[in-house]
C-alpha positions as CSV (number, residue, x, y, z in Angstrom):
1,M,100.3,16.9,-43.4
2,S,102.1,20.1,-42.3
3,N,105.0,20.2,-39.8
4,T,104.1,23.8,-38.9
5,K,104.2,24.4,-35.2
6,F,102.2,26.9,-33.2
7,H,102.2,28.3,-29.7
8,P,99.4,30.0,-27.9
9,C,99.4,33.8,-28.0
10,P,100.6,34.8,-24.5
11,V,97.8,37.4,-24.3
12,C,94.7,35.8,-25.7
13,S,95.8,32.1,-26.4
14,L,95.0,32.2,-30.1
15,P,97.5,30.0,-32.1
16,V,100.6,31.8,-33.4
17,K,103.0,30.3,-35.9
18,H,106.0,29.4,-33.8
19,F,109.5,30.7,-34.5
20,M,112.3,29.6,-32.1
21,R,113.7,33.2,-32.3
22,Y,110.4,34.6,-31.0
23,P,109.0,32.1,-28.6
24,H,106.6,34.6,-26.9
25,E,105.3,36.4,-30.0
26,V,101.8,37.7,-29.8
27,C,99.1,37.1,-32.4
28,N,98.1,39.7,-35.1
29,D,94.9,40.6,-33.3
30,C,96.9,41.4,-30.1
31,Y,99.6,43.2,-32.0
32,G,97.0,45.9,-33.0
33,K,96.1,46.4,-29.3
34,A,99.6,47.6,-28.2
35,C,99.6,50.7,-26.1
36,D,101.9,52.6,-23.7
37,D,101.5,52.4,-19.9
38,Q,98.8,55.1,-20.0
39,G,96.7,53.2,-22.5
40,R,97.5,55.3,-25.6
41,K,97.6,53.2,-28.8
42,L,101.0,52.8,-30.5
43,D,102.1,52.5,-34.1
44,F,105.5,50.7,-34.6
45,Y,107.7,51.1,-37.7
46,T,111.1,50.4,-39.1
47,C,112.9,52.7,-41.4
48,S,116.1,53.1,-43.3
49,R,117.6,56.3,-44.4
50,K,120.6,57.1,-46.6
51,E,123.0,59.8,-45.5
52,G,126.2,61.3,-46.7
53,S,127.1,62.7,-50.1
54,E,130.3,60.8,-50.9
55,E,129.5,57.7,-48.9
56,N,126.4,55.6,-48.8
57,V,125.6,55.3,-45.2
58,F,122.4,53.5,-44.3
59,E,120.8,53.6,-40.9
60,I,118.2,51.1,-40.0
61,G,116.0,51.9,-37.1
62,F,113.0,50.9,-35.1
63,G,110.5,53.3,-33.7
64,A,107.0,54.0,-32.5
65,T,104.6,56.8,-32.4
66,L,101.5,57.5,-30.3
67,I,98.6,57.1,-32.8
68,E,96.4,59.9,-31.6
69,S,99.0,62.6,-31.1
70,K,101.7,61.4,-33.6
71,E,104.3,62.0,-30.9
72,E,107.4,59.8,-30.9
73,Y,107.4,57.0,-28.4
74,K,110.9,56.3,-27.2
75,S,110.6,52.8,-25.7
76,N,110.3,49.2,-26.8
77,I,108.1,48.4,-23.9
78,C,104.4,48.2,-24.6
79,Y,101.3,46.7,-23.0
80,I,98.6,44.5,-24.5
81,E,95.7,43.9,-22.2
82,A,97.9,44.6,-19.1
83,V,100.6,42.1,-20.4
84,K,104.0,43.8,-20.5
85,C,105.6,43.3,-23.9
86,W,108.7,44.1,-25.9
87,A,108.4,45.4,-29.5
88,D,111.4,45.4,-31.8
89,E,112.5,45.0,-35.4
90,A,112.3,41.4,-36.6
91,R,115.4,39.8,-38.0
92,F,114.3,39.9,-41.6
93,G,112.3,43.1,-41.3
94,G,109.0,44.0,-39.9
95,I,108.0,44.3,-36.3
96,V,107.7,41.6,-33.7
97,I,106.1,41.9,-30.3
98,E,106.7,39.4,-27.6
99,A,105.4,39.1,-24.1
100,M,108.1,39.7,-21.5
101,I,107.9,36.3,-19.8
102,D,110.6,35.1,-17.4
103,D,111.8,31.7,-18.7
104,C,113.5,30.9,-15.4
């Protein structure tokens, strides 16, 4: 028997593997529906780049682009079926999107 815990996706209620660090994470299906406040679909990414000639300087960053226009999207806030969410780089890489739910 597995001890894996799940929580309901805050958008569609499908089960999502629960991580204490991301208690309001959305499911994979909803992740693909992320858009800006005008309904334009978003593509999130993480990147690292090496700069400097004598020193090895690495910058790790999170970003997003509007899928249709390829314009840079300069916010972590996104919407999935009218639910306001926050997208960011996950602790060990990748992207995590969580519903912005007030825990109080």
